[in-house]
C-alpha positions as CSV (number, residue, x, y, z in Angstrom):
1,M,84.5,-24.8,-114.1
2,V,82.0,-24.7,-111.3
3,I,79.5,-27.6,-111.2
4,G,76.0,-26.9,-109.9
5,I,73.9,-29.9,-108.8
6,I,70.1,-29.5,-108.5
7,G,68.9,-32.4,-106.4
8,G,65.4,-33.7,-106.8
9,S,63.2,-35.9,-104.6
10,G,65.4,-37.9,-102.2
11,I,68.5,-35.8,-102.7
12,Y,68.9,-33.1,-100.1
13,E,72.7,-33.0,-99.7
14,V,76.0,-34.0,-101.3
15,E,78.3,-36.2,-99.4
16,G,82.1,-36.0,-99.5
17,L,82.5,-32.3,-100.1
18,E,85.7,-30.7,-98.8
19,N,85.0,-27.7,-96.5
20,P,81.2,-27.7,-97.1
21,Q,79.3,-24.6,-96.1
22,W,75.6,-23.7,-96.5
23,I,75.5,-20.2,-97.9
24,S,72.4,-18.0,-98.5
25,I,72.3,-15.9,-101.6
26,D,69.6,-13.3,-102.3
27,S,67.9,-13.1,-105.7
28,P,66.0,-10.2,-107.2
29,F,63.5,-12.9,-108.5
30,G,62.4,-13.8,-105.0
31,A,63.1,-16.6,-102.6
32,P,65.0,-19.7,-103.9
33,S,64.2,-23.2,-102.7
34,D,67.0,-23.2,-100.1
35,S,70.5,-22.1,-99.3
36,L,73.4,-23.4,-101.4
37,L,75.8,-26.1,-100.1
38,I,79.2,-25.1,-101.5
39,G,82.5,-27.1,-101.3
40,H,85.0,-28.9,-103.5
41,L,85.4,-32.4,-104.9
42,N,88.7,-33.5,-106.5
43,G,89.7,-29.8,-106.9
44,I,86.5,-28.7,-108.6
45,K,84.1,-26.3,-106.9
46,M,80.7,-27.8,-106.4
47,V,77.4,-25.9,-105.6
48,F,74.4,-27.9,-104.5
49,L,70.8,-26.8,-104.3
50,P,68.0,-29.0,-103.1
51,R,65.2,-28.3,-105.6
52,H,62.4,-28.9,-103.1
53,G,64.2,-27.5,-100.1
54,R,65.6,-29.5,-97.2
55,G,62.6,-31.3,-95.7
56,H,60.9,-31.2,-99.1
57,T,58.8,-28.1,-98.5
58,Q,58.2,-27.1,-102.1
59,S,55.9,-28.8,-104.7
60,P,56.8,-28.7,-108.4
61,S,54.4,-25.8,-109.0
62,T,55.6,-23.7,-106.1
63,I,59.4,-23.9,-106.8
64,N,60.8,-20.6,-107.7
65,Y,62.8,-21.8,-110.7
66,R,64.0,-18.3,-111.7
67,A,65.4,-17.6,-108.3
68,N,67.1,-21.0,-108.2
69,I,68.9,-20.5,-111.5
70,D,69.7,-16.9,-110.6
71,I,71.5,-17.8,-107.4
72,L,73.4,-20.6,-109.1
73,K,74.6,-18.1,-111.6
74,R,75.6,-15.7,-108.9
75,A,77.6,-18.5,-107.2
76,G,79.6,-18.8,-110.4
77,V,78.1,-22.0,-111.7
78,T,79.0,-22.8,-115.3
79,D,77.5,-26.3,-115.6
80,I,74.3,-27.6,-114.1
81,V,73.5,-31.3,-113.5
82,S,69.8,-31.7,-112.8
83,I,68.8,-34.9,-111.0
84,S,65.1,-35.7,-110.7
85,A,62.6,-38.6,-110.3
86,C,60.4,-39.6,-113.3
87,G,58.0,-42.2,-114.6
88,S,58.8,-44.3,-117.6
89,F,56.7,-44.8,-120.8
90,R,59.1,-47.6,-122.1
91,E,59.2,-51.2,-121.0
92,E,63.0,-51.3,-121.4
93,M,63.4,-48.2,-119.2
94,A,62.6,-49.8,-115.9
95,P,62.3,-48.5,-112.4
96,G,65.8,-48.1,-111.0
97,D,67.3,-47.1,-114.4
98,F,68.6,-43.7,-115.2
99,I,68.1,-41.8,-118.4
100,I,70.1,-38.8,-119.8
101,I,67.4,-36.5,-121.2
102,D,68.1,-34.7,-124.5
103,Q,64.6,-33.4,-125.4
104,F,61.5,-32.0,-123.6
105,I,57.9,-31.4,-124.2
106,D,56.7,-28.7,-121.8
107,R,53.1,-29.0,-120.5
108,T,53.6,-26.9,-117.4
109,F,51.3,-23.8,-117.2
110,A,51.6,-22.2,-113.7
111,R,55.2,-21.2,-113.7
112,E,57.4,-18.2,-114.6
113,K,59.3,-19.4,-117.7
114,S,61.6,-16.5,-118.5
115,F,63.9,-13.9,-116.9
116,F,62.9,-11.6,-119.8
117,G,59.7,-9.8,-120.6
118,P,58.3,-6.2,-120.8
119,G,61.2,-3.8,-120.6
120,C,63.7,-6.2,-121.9
121,V,62.6,-8.8,-124.5
122,A,64.8,-11.8,-125.5
123,H,64.4,-15.0,-127.4
124,V,66.9,-17.9,-127.0
125,S,66.9,-21.2,-128.9
126,V,66.1,-24.3,-126.9
127,A,66.0,-26.6,-130.0
128,H,68.7,-28.7,-128.2
129,P,67.9,-27.9,-124.6
130,T,70.7,-30.0,-122.9
131,C,74.4,-30.0,-123.2
132,T,75.9,-33.0,-125.0
133,R,79.3,-32.8,-123.3
134,L,77.8,-32.6,-119.9
135,G,75.3,-35.3,-120.6
136,Q,78.0,-37.7,-121.8
137,A,79.9,-37.1,-118.5
138,C,76.8,-38.0,-116.5
139,F,76.2,-41.1,-118.6
140,D,79.8,-42.2,-118.1
141,A,79.7,-41.5,-114.4
142,A,76.5,-43.6,-114.0
143,K,77.9,-46.5,-116.1
144,E,81.1,-46.5,-113.9
145,Q,78.9,-46.8,-110.9
146,G,77.1,-49.8,-112.3
147,V,73.8,-48.1,-113.0
148,N,71.7,-49.2,-115.9
149,V,71.6,-45.9,-117.8
150,H,70.1,-44.9,-121.2
151,M,71.5,-42.2,-123.4
152,G,68.9,-39.8,-124.8
153,G,65.1,-39.6,-124.4
154,T,62.2,-37.1,-124.4
155,Y,60.9,-35.9,-121.0
156,L,57.3,-34.8,-120.8
157,A,57.1,-32.0,-118.2
158,M,53.7,-32.0,-116.5
159,E,52.4,-29.4,-114.0
160,G,51.4,-31.9,-111.2
161,P,51.3,-32.4,-108.4
162,Q,48.9,-35.2,-109.2
163,F,50.1,-38.1,-111.4
164,S,48.7,-38.7,-114.9
165,T,45.4,-40.2,-115.8
166,L,45.5,-43.4,-117.8
167,A,44.3,-41.4,-120.9
168,E,47.1,-38.9,-120.5
169,S,49.7,-41.6,-120.0
170,Q,48.6,-43.4,-123.2
171,L,48.6,-40.1,-125.1
172,Y,52.1,-39.1,-124.0
173,R,53.4,-42.6,-124.7
174,E,51.6,-43.8,-127.9
175,I,50.8,-40.6,-129.8
176,W,53.5,-38.1,-128.6
177,G,56.3,-40.6,-128.4
178,C,57.6,-39.5,-125.0
179,D,60.0,-41.7,-123.0
180,V,59.6,-40.4,-119.5
181,I,57.4,-38.0,-117.5
182,G,58.3,-35.7,-114.6
183,M,57.3,-32.4,-113.0
184,T,60.4,-30.3,-112.5
185,N,62.8,-30.1,-115.5
186,M,60.7,-27.3,-117.1
187,P,61.1,-24.4,-117.0
188,E,64.4,-25.2,-115.3
189,A,66.2,-26.1,-118.6
190,K,64.9,-23.1,-120.4
191,L,66.0,-20.7,-117.7
192,A,69.5,-22.3,-117.6
193,R,69.8,-21.6,-121.3
194,E,68.8,-18.0,-120.8
195,A,71.4,-17.8,-118.0
196,E,74.0,-19.2,-120.4
197,I,74.7,-22.2,-118.2
198,C,75.2,-25.7,-119.7
199,Y,72.5,-28.0,-118.5
200,A,72.3,-31.8,-118.3
201,S,69.3,-33.8,-116.9
202,V,69.7,-37.1,-115.2
203,A,66.2,-38.6,-114.7
204,M,65.9,-41.5,-112.2
205,I,63.0,-43.8,-113.1
206,T,60.7,-44.8,-110.2
207,D,57.7,-46.3,-111.9
208,Y,55.8,-46.9,-115.2
209,D,53.4,-44.1,-114.8
210,S,49.9,-45.5,-115.4
211,W,50.0,-47.0,-118.9
212,H,51.6,-50.4,-118.0
213,P,49.0,-53.2,-118.0
214,D,51.0,-55.2,-115.4
215,H,51.6,-52.3,-113.1
216,G,48.4,-50.2,-113.2
217,E,48.4,-46.8,-111.5
218,V,51.3,-45.3,-109.8
219,D,52.0,-46.9,-106.4
220,V,53.4,-44.3,-104.1
221,T,54.8,-46.9,-101.6
222,N,56.8,-48.6,-104.4
223,I,57.9,-45.2,-105.7
224,I,59.4,-44.2,-102.4
225,K,61.2,-47.5,-102.1
226,T,62.7,-47.2,-105.6
227,L,63.5,-43.5,-105.0
228,M,65.7,-44.3,-102.1
229,G,67.8,-46.7,-104.1
230,N,68.0,-44.2,-107.0
231,A,69.1,-41.4,-104.6
232,N,72.0,-43.5,-103.4
233,N,73.1,-44.2,-107.0
234,A,72.7,-40.5,-107.8
235,K,74.9,-39.5,-104.9
236,K,77.6,-41.8,-106.2
237,L,77.3,-40.3,-109.7
238,I,77.7,-36.8,-108.3
239,T,80.9,-37.7,-106.4
240,H,82.3,-39.3,-109.6
241,L,81.6,-36.4,-112.0
242,P,84.5,-34.2,-111.2
243,K,86.9,-36.9,-112.3
244,L,85.4,-36.9,-115.7
245,L,85.2,-33.2,-116.3
246,N,88.1,-30.9,-117.1
247,K,88.6,-28.3,-114.4
248,N,89.7,-25.9,-117.2
249,R,86.3,-25.9,-118.9
250,P,86.3,-25.4,-122.7
251,I,84.0,-23.1,-124.5
252,C,80.7,-25.0,-125.1
253,T,80.6,-26.3,-128.7
254,Q,76.8,-26.1,-128.6
255,G,76.9,-22.5,-127.6
256,C,75.1,-22.9,-124.3
257,D,77.4,-20.4,-122.7
258,R,76.7,-17.8,-125.5
259,A,72.9,-18.2,-125.8
260,L,72.3,-14.5,-125.3
261,E,74.7,-13.3,-127.9
262,F,72.0,-12.0,-130.3
263,A,68.9,-12.8,-128.2
264,I,68.0,-9.4,-126.8
265,L,65.7,-7.4,-129.1
266,T,64.8,-4.4,-127.0
267,R,66.9,-1.4,-128.0
268,P,69.3,-0.2,-125.3
269,D,67.5,3.2,-125.0
270,A,64.2,1.4,-124.6
271,R,65.2,-1.0,-121.8
272,D,63.6,-0.7,-118.4
273,P,66.4,0.1,-115.9
274,K,64.6,-1.8,-113.1
275,I,64.5,-5.0,-115.3
276,I,68.1,-4.5,-116.3
277,A,69.1,-4.3,-112.7
278,K,67.5,-7.6,-112.0
279,L,69.3,-9.2,-114.9
280,D,72.8,-8.2,-113.7
281,A,73.9,-11.9,-113.1
282,I,71.8,-13.6,-115.8
283,A,72.6,-11.3,-118.7
284,G,75.4,-9.0,-117.4
285,R,77.8,-10.3,-120.1
286,V,75.7,-8.9,-122.9
287,L,74.2,-5.9,-121.1
288,E,77.5,-4.3,-120.2
């Protein structure tokens, strides 16, 4: 098992790693957000990537999600824990709480969403886009750190970088039944599935978006204050995770690590060699 951590806003490093090193890995899909911080915790290899880059240089729309997942795969990552900030559509899911996401509605539109396309076409299922085993470990780790954490919820992925209008917030909450809103988990989760990597999402609630009658529109000052507290709790969760996961990782019962088994439709003789070369890490298992 190799655990990959994708750190969102406020999380730009992992503390407590043994022999930590920042290592740069090239990707055929372009430049990733940053180098990888690689080390060990409790005997398990950990690979950390700051989603927005150190210094927060990338917006949700400019992040190269394909390159990020590709370099994590090249680093041997088998399980990804995504940590990100979000707004809440539920009174009981308050700022400072964490939620383990199990569903998404993808409203992003300005991002590359697949490793596949002309020259090598593939379709994977994302009916259940997160890994139950990994999500449960994240839930348990948060609980043991005293965080008020909720198991399960639907994450509305918006393009951003602006926050929602009141009308949008009410639509997502009242009509679509979403629980939280964020800007970064899509297409990240879809790409992790194409890369046959188990993926869990820990969403850290910073605000009530703009629907709440007692809170009004998003207050960036309050968001930053809550974000810092959330980031500290997230770092504790990360350091506790290896104790809850088996170093000898079992085969995923949901099939996350075999998602490409029957996904590629393009005949071998019709595949574009240039595209196949780019997919050496992502799909090498089924293209050999």
